[in-house]
N, C-alpha and C positions, 0 to 999 in steps of 0.2 A: 370485121371490117378493118381495112388498113387505115393507118393514120391519115394518109393523103386523101383517101376516099371520104373520111369523116370531115376533114378540113374543106374539101370541095363542097360537100353537101351543106355544111355550116355557112359557107360563103354564099351559096345559091339561096338558101333559106333566108339569110339575113339581108342580102343585097338585091334580091330579085322579087321581092313581094309584089311590086307593081307588075312585073312580067307574069308571075304566077296568076295574079288577079286578072290580068288581061286574057290569059288563056281560059280562065274560069268563066269569063263573060260569054263564052260560046253557048252556055246553058242559061237558064233563067236565074238571074242574080238572087232573087228572093229564096230560091231553093238552096243556096249555098252559104248564106250568112244570116244570123239572127239579129245582130246589131253591129255597131262599129268595132266591137272587140271580139265577137264570137262567131265562129263558123258553125254551120249545122253539121250533123253527122255526114251528110253527103258532101259538104264542102271540105271537111277534114279528109275524107276518103279521096276526093279529087286531088287535093294538094299532096297527099301521101303518094298517090299514083304518079304524080308529076315528078316528085323527088326519086321515087323508086325507078322510074324510067331513066332519069339522069344517071343514077348510080349504075344501072345495068349497062348503059352506054359506056361509061368510064371503065367499068370492070371488063367489059368485052374488049375494049380497045387496049387495055393494059395486060390482060391475062388470056384473052381469047375465049373466056368463059363468062357469059353474062349472068349465071345463076346466082341467086341471093339466098342467104340463110334466114332462119327465123330471127336471129339476133340482128341481122341487117335491117329487116323490116321493123323490128322494135326500135332501132336507132332512128330510122326514118320517121316513125310515128312520134318519137320524143322530140325530134327537131321541128316537126310541124306544130306540135303542142306548144313549144317554146316561142314560135313565131306566128302563132294563130292571130293574135291581135293586129299585127302589122298587115297580114294578108286580108283580114276582115276589113280593116280600115281602108285599104285600097279598093275593095269591092263596094264598100258603103259610100265612099266619096265620089 
């Protein structure tokens, strides 16, 4: 993953917890969070998919190729893990 891609995803994860939670509300909230700091497995997967989609869009626009590597997906998972409590708090509230 390029540095600008990582910085973009970090900004999305850190600053758009409310936006991510808003998109998650299209499903049943109880299925996505356990409490105000913890997402369920389904909630983590939904949030990872959200960031994965954002990364694919950025990569496609800059390189013409939206493909992601296993390392890219691991980085996305780590970012969601770091921001899980913020996203869960938005869903809980």
